N, C-alpha and C positions, 0 to 999 in steps of 0.2 A: 363241663360240670361232671361228667362221668369219670374222667381221669382222676381228679382229686379223690373222689369217693373210692375208686378202685385202689388207688395207692394207699389210702387209709386202711382199707380192708386188708390189703396184702401185708402192710406193716403190722396190723393186729394179728394176722395169722402167723407171722414169723416166730413168735415165741410161745405159742400155745397149741393145743391139740386141734382146735377147730376155730369157730368164730366167736367173738365176744357178743353177748346179747344185745348190746347197744348198736352194734354194726349190722345186725340182722335186717332191719328195715331198709337199709341202703345197699345191700349186697347186689352186685351184678352176678347173677347165678351162672350165666354163661362163662364169664371171665374167671370166676372161682373154679368152675369145672375145668377150664383150660389149665389153670395153675395146678389143680390137683392131678390132672392127667400128666402134665410135664414133670411132676414129682413122683409119678408112678403109684399114686394112691389107689387102693382098691375101691370097689363100689361101695363098700361099707362106710366109706368116708361121708357119703351123703347122709347116712344114719347119724353120724356124729354131728353134722351140721343141723340136722333136724332136731336133735336133742338140745343143742346149744341155743336154738332159736325158739324152742317150744314155749319157754316161760314168757316170752314177749309176744306170743301169738303170731309168729311169722312162720309160714310153711315154705320150704324151699321150692323153687320152680324146678321140679325134677327133670323135665324135658330139656330146659335150657342148660342145667348143670351137666346132664348126661351128654348132650351134644358138645358142650365145651370140653368135657373130659375126654371124649373120643378124639377131638381135635388135638388136645394136649398130649394124648398117648401117641399120636403120630410122631411127635418129636422125641418122646421118651423111648419108644420101642425101636431103637436103632442099635446096631452092633457097637458103634463107637460109644454110645451111652451105656450099654451093658458093661463095657470095659471100665469106663470112668466111675459108674455107680459101684461096681464091685470093688475097685481099688480104693474107693472112698469108704468102704465098709458099710454102705447103705443096703438094707435088706431089699430083696426082690419079692413082690407080692403076687407074682403070677398074673400080671395084668395084660401082658402082650398076647395077641391072638394070631392065629394063622401060621404061615410058614416061618415067621420070625421067632416064634415062641421058643422052640427047641434050641435054636442057635443062641438066642438071648440068654436063656437059662444056663446053657453050658458055658458061654463066655463070662457071664456074670459070676457063676460059681467058681470058675478058675481064678478070676481076678479077686474075688472075695477071699479065696483061700490064701492068696499071696498077702492080702491085707492082714488077715488073721495071723498068719505066720510071722509077718513083720512086727505086728503088735506084740506077739509073745517074745520076740527077740528084744524089743525095746523095753518091755517089762522086766526081763531078766537083767538087762544092762542097768536099769534104774536100781534094781535090788542089789546088784553087785556094787554100784557106786555108793549106795547107802551103807552097806556093810564095810566097804573100804574106809568111809568116813568114821564109822564106829571103831575101826581098828586104830585110827589115829588119835582117839580120845586118850586123855591122860587118866592115870589111875587104874588101868585095867590090869588084872592079874595075868600071869603067864597062861593060866588055864583058860581064861576068857579070850585071850588073844589066839590061842590054839583053836578054840571053838569057832571063832570068827573066821580064821584062815580056812578051817575045814568047810565052813558054810560057803565061803567064796569059791573054793575049789569045786564044790558040788554045784553051785550055781553056774560056774564057768563051764562045766561039763554039759549042764542042761542048755546053756546058751549055745554051745557048739552044736548040739543036737538040733536045737531050734533053728539055727542058721542053715544046717544041712536040709532040714525040712523046708525052710523058706526057699533055698536054691532049687530044690526039687519042684516046689510049687511054681516057681518062676519058669522053670523049663516046661512044666505042664501047660502053663498059660501061653508060653511062646508057641507050643505045638497047636493049641486051640486057635490062637491068633492066625497062624499060618494057614490052618484049614479054612478059616473064614476070610482070609486075606485082609486082616485088620492091622 
C-alpha cells in the first residue's frame, strides 16, 4: 500500500516545486525527505512542503522528513555526485556537512564551470548556424550579406575564445579530480 502512494507522490513532485495539495494527506514524510536529500535540497524545502500542504490542513512530520533527508544526503554528498551534479549544471545548495563539504564544493564548482563554458560554446555555435542560414536567404543585398559575414566572423572569434576557456576549465577540473582521486 505504501509503495503506490510513494510512487504517486514522487511522480507529482517531478514537475513542480513541492507537493500537490491533494497528495499532502498521503505523503510518507520520511521517504520524501530521502528524495529531497538525494536531490541535494536545502532545509528550506520543508518550508515549501509546509506551504503546499497548509491549505488542506496537513502539517509535515518534520522529524520524519529531517531523518529521511539526512539519509538521502548520504548518497548525495559524495565526490562522484559532486562531479556529476556540476557537469549536469545543477546548483549546489551547501547541504553537505563535515569533511566532505569543502571537497564537494570545489569539485562541484570545477565541474559546473566546465558545464557553463560548454554551454557558452553551444550557444555561439547555434547563433553561428542561424546567421549562416540567414546568409543563404534569397533577396539579400550585398550590404546585408557583408553585415552577416561580419557577424559570423565576430561570433567565430568569440566561439574560439569560449572554446579556449572551456579547455582551461576542463584542465582545472582534471587537476581537482586528481587531487581527490576521482
